[in-house]
C-alpha positions as CSV (number, residue, x, y, z in Angstrom):
1,M,71.7,-42.6,-60.4
2,S,75.0,-42.9,-58.5
3,E,77.0,-40.0,-57.2
4,A,79.8,-40.6,-59.7
5,A,77.3,-40.8,-62.6
6,R,75.7,-37.4,-61.6
7,F,79.2,-35.9,-61.2
8,F,80.4,-37.0,-64.7
9,Q,77.1,-36.1,-66.3
10,A,77.4,-32.6,-64.9
11,L,80.7,-32.3,-66.8
12,G,78.9,-33.3,-70.1
13,D,77.6,-29.8,-70.9
14,E,79.4,-27.0,-72.7
15,T,77.9,-24.2,-70.6
16,R,78.9,-25.9,-67.3
17,L,82.4,-26.5,-68.6
18,A,82.6,-22.8,-69.5
19,L,81.4,-21.8,-66.0
20,L,84.1,-24.1,-64.5
21,A,86.7,-22.5,-66.7
22,K,85.7,-19.0,-65.6
23,L,85.8,-20.0,-62.0
24,R,89.4,-21.3,-62.3
25,S,90.6,-17.7,-61.9
26,G,88.7,-17.2,-58.6
27,E,85.3,-16.6,-57.2
28,K,82.7,-14.7,-59.3
29,T,79.3,-13.4,-58.8
30,V,76.4,-14.7,-60.9
31,G,76.2,-11.3,-62.7
32,A,79.9,-11.6,-63.6
33,L,79.4,-15.1,-65.0
34,V,76.4,-14.0,-67.0
35,S,78.4,-11.2,-68.5
36,A,81.4,-13.4,-69.2
37,L,79.3,-16.1,-70.9
38,G,76.7,-14.0,-72.6
39,C,74.0,-16.3,-71.4
40,P,70.7,-15.4,-69.7
41,Q,70.9,-15.2,-65.9
42,P,68.3,-18.1,-65.4
43,K,70.4,-20.4,-67.6
44,V,73.6,-19.6,-65.7
45,S,71.9,-20.1,-62.3
46,R,70.4,-23.4,-63.4
47,H,73.8,-24.7,-64.5
48,L,75.5,-23.4,-61.3
49,K,72.9,-25.3,-59.3
50,V,73.8,-28.6,-61.1
51,L,77.5,-28.0,-60.5
52,K,76.8,-27.2,-56.8
53,D,74.6,-30.3,-56.4
54,V,77.4,-32.6,-57.5
55,G,80.0,-30.7,-55.4
56,L,82.0,-29.0,-58.1
57,V,81.3,-25.5,-56.9
58,R,80.2,-23.9,-53.7
59,D,78.4,-20.6,-53.1
60,R,78.5,-17.8,-50.7
61,K,75.6,-15.4,-50.2
62,A,76.0,-11.8,-49.3
63,G,72.7,-10.0,-49.3
64,R,71.2,-10.4,-52.7
65,H,74.5,-11.3,-54.3
66,V,75.6,-14.9,-54.7
67,T,79.3,-15.7,-55.3
68,Y,80.5,-19.0,-56.6
69,E,83.9,-20.7,-56.5
70,L,85.3,-24.0,-57.3
71,A,85.1,-26.6,-54.6
72,A,88.3,-28.4,-53.5
73,A,88.7,-32.0,-54.9
74,A,88.8,-33.2,-51.3
75,Q,85.1,-32.1,-51.0
76,W,84.0,-34.3,-53.9
77,G,82.3,-37.5,-52.9
78,K,84.2,-40.6,-52.0
79,D,82.7,-42.4,-55.0
80,V,83.8,-39.7,-57.4
81,R,87.4,-39.6,-56.0
82,G,87.6,-43.4,-56.3
83,W,86.6,-43.2,-60.0
84,L,89.1,-40.5,-60.7
85,E,91.9,-42.5,-59.0
86,R,91.0,-45.6,-61.0
87,L,90.9,-43.6,-64.2
88,R,94.3,-42.1,-63.4
89,A,95.8,-45.5,-62.6
90,E,94.4,-47.2,-65.7
91,A,95.0,-44.4,-68.2
92,P,98.7,-43.6,-67.8
93,I,98.7,-41.8,-71.2
94,V,97.1,-38.8,-69.5
95,P,99.4,-37.7,-66.6
96,A,97.6,-36.5,-63.5
97,L,98.1,-32.7,-63.5
98,E,100.0,-32.1,-66.6
99,R,98.9,-30.6,-69.9
100,P,99.5,-32.6,-73.0
101,A,102.4,-31.5,-75.2
102,A,101.5,-29.3,-78.1
103,R,100.6,-31.3,-81.1
104,P,102.7,-30.8,-84.2
105,R,101.0,-28.9,-87.0
106,P,100.2,-31.1,-90.0
107,A,102.3,-30.7,-93.0
108,V,100.8,-28.5,-95.7
109,P,100.0,-30.6,-98.7
110,S,101.9,-29.6,-101.8
111,R,99.9,-28.3,-104.7
112,S,99.9,-31.3,-107.0
113,S,97.7,-32.1,-109.9
114,S,95.1,-33.8,-107.6
115,P,91.6,-32.8,-108.5
116,S,90.5,-31.3,-105.2
117,P,91.7,-31.4,-101.6
118,S,90.0,-33.9,-99.3
119,P,88.0,-32.4,-96.5
120,R,90.0,-31.9,-93.3
121,A,89.2,-34.2,-90.5
122,K,88.0,-32.6,-87.3
123,P,90.7,-32.6,-84.6
124,S,90.1,-34.8,-81.6
125,P,89.3,-33.1,-78.3
126,R,92.2,-32.5,-75.9
127,A,92.7,-35.2,-73.4
128,D,93.3,-33.1,-70.4
129,D,92.8,-34.6,-67.0
130,I,89.5,-33.6,-65.4
131,E,91.3,-32.2,-62.4
132,T,93.4,-29.9,-64.7
133,H,90.1,-28.4,-66.0
134,L,88.7,-28.0,-62.5
135,L,91.6,-26.9,-60.4
């Protein structure tokens, strides 16, 4: 499996995305991440290893404690940075480091004589740039 495939596959898990979101505010110990996510320590450690193996996070050991922090984008592999640049160049609808504008709220349907309201469609996920999530 290529470096880029492993990198993007690592981003395809909710627990790993939650870990990255927690690390955005600065370095954290494994214990702090366990408390913040409410997941068992072995699960958090396993996901942190996946993130470390692809270069998204780095660790620092101090005795028995291990602290994790986000790795700088410059430390990601050349193949990964190339893919991100190509995606940024080919998908101009998602600006590089900007958040999308707030979506307008849908109009509330009027209470008409229709028999029953149709089920609401699930909203599509936000299209933030990967770097916005990670940095």
